[in-house]
C-alpha angles and dihedrals in degrees: 000000000000117000105211118175088184090066115087095205138031114254135197126196113253098238092052093048090057090058094055122098092223116104110263112216111207116218132205114280090237091077112092143162129227114227128213089266091055092252121137120239119194118235109229097189147303138250140185108237140169114246119199112214116172109320096334137077124222128197108222142163112247127190121218120222142151098267131151099231117070092235136357117204103211133202091265091072100056090040093053096046098034097248120169116216112209109188093177092060091031095233144103122227134204132161092356092305119124116209116192121226132201116227120236090246092055091049093048092052089061093055129076131209120232116217128205110259093210140002111286133182115208111202119232115281091003140111131228137189103233125196112233139181128207115258090221110028122212099027093122139342106233128030144162119240119228142166116307115239095225113115090217089074093064112145095031128109124201121205114234104241136168107238138181107236092202092066117112089240126018112221111228119183109212127185120203109211094179125103089232130062115268119222118209112190124209108280096024115138106251101168146354124235126216115200119249110228096192138357103222097178134022125208114260113269118252103262109230090188092058105034113017102061094057090046095048092049086078091057101063090132090064121093122232094266092053092046089053090052091050091048090052091049093051091049093049093052098032093134090064095062127082115239096195142359091272093052097088098144129221139227115225098172094101140015129237123211128188110216107210093176113202094330111133114246117268112226118182120185119237119263118241114259129198112257093253092050091046091057089049091049091049089050092051092048092049090048092053092046092050091050093049094244094122134012136206116267141167122215146127095263118086139159130185123250127240124203112211124190113230125213092260091055096254123121128253112210109219137175118219 
């Protein structure tokens, strides 16, 4: 969290706000903030959240915007709760409690820039896996890639990824949101890396006993050497494969909005379903909610559902 007394309000990055349990209140797109560089940043919404500072919790209004830092603690927070910011001692105080801060220069010294290994052109509205090299090799072994701070990289998103800094080339996934191609020259900063102190949990290993046999059955024409190569490939990219019907995956690197303009909301009433079909529909809805495919919402737009029988006898859940 960045403590910025130059910011009038407290801000939270959009992707993090969507993960919180607090109710996010979306605001009109006409509301915007002016940054220190005189650029306008659109406010996506606001929420009332509990912030833990030291040993106490504070209930505060937070605005959601597309910012680089995860969270910016603005001047409104210390003014509301009578905090004292002591830059000389590098701490904030409230109710007799002293909470240490880390200066921006100390934080930056722990990070490392990742440079483009070669010249790359990212097509408009596309993503590329770019090879990078650490600006200062040997600082730490493992790190997490994040957005670069350089303003020249405006319009690019970098996927947060755990990387091994001792690799010959560091893979950095970059998304170009612009409508024009983006050129990254050799040596350009494409990401920053924050060191990983400890890996407390590892992703589950790709289970060869459960997944590989059924996959390799389709490759009977391959010899043993080729089957070994396929097995190695599947293990290397195990996170790209679905493990069950509910494991559909999701991209959270960008947001999609449907602009309905001034068209009045269309609200269609639900069609009546037989009791047996209603229980099936409730089961399918619960299954999609539990798997994070859909979420509960309340709004003026509504369409009825249609249950369609597939060839294998299962049901396809559709919206008309």
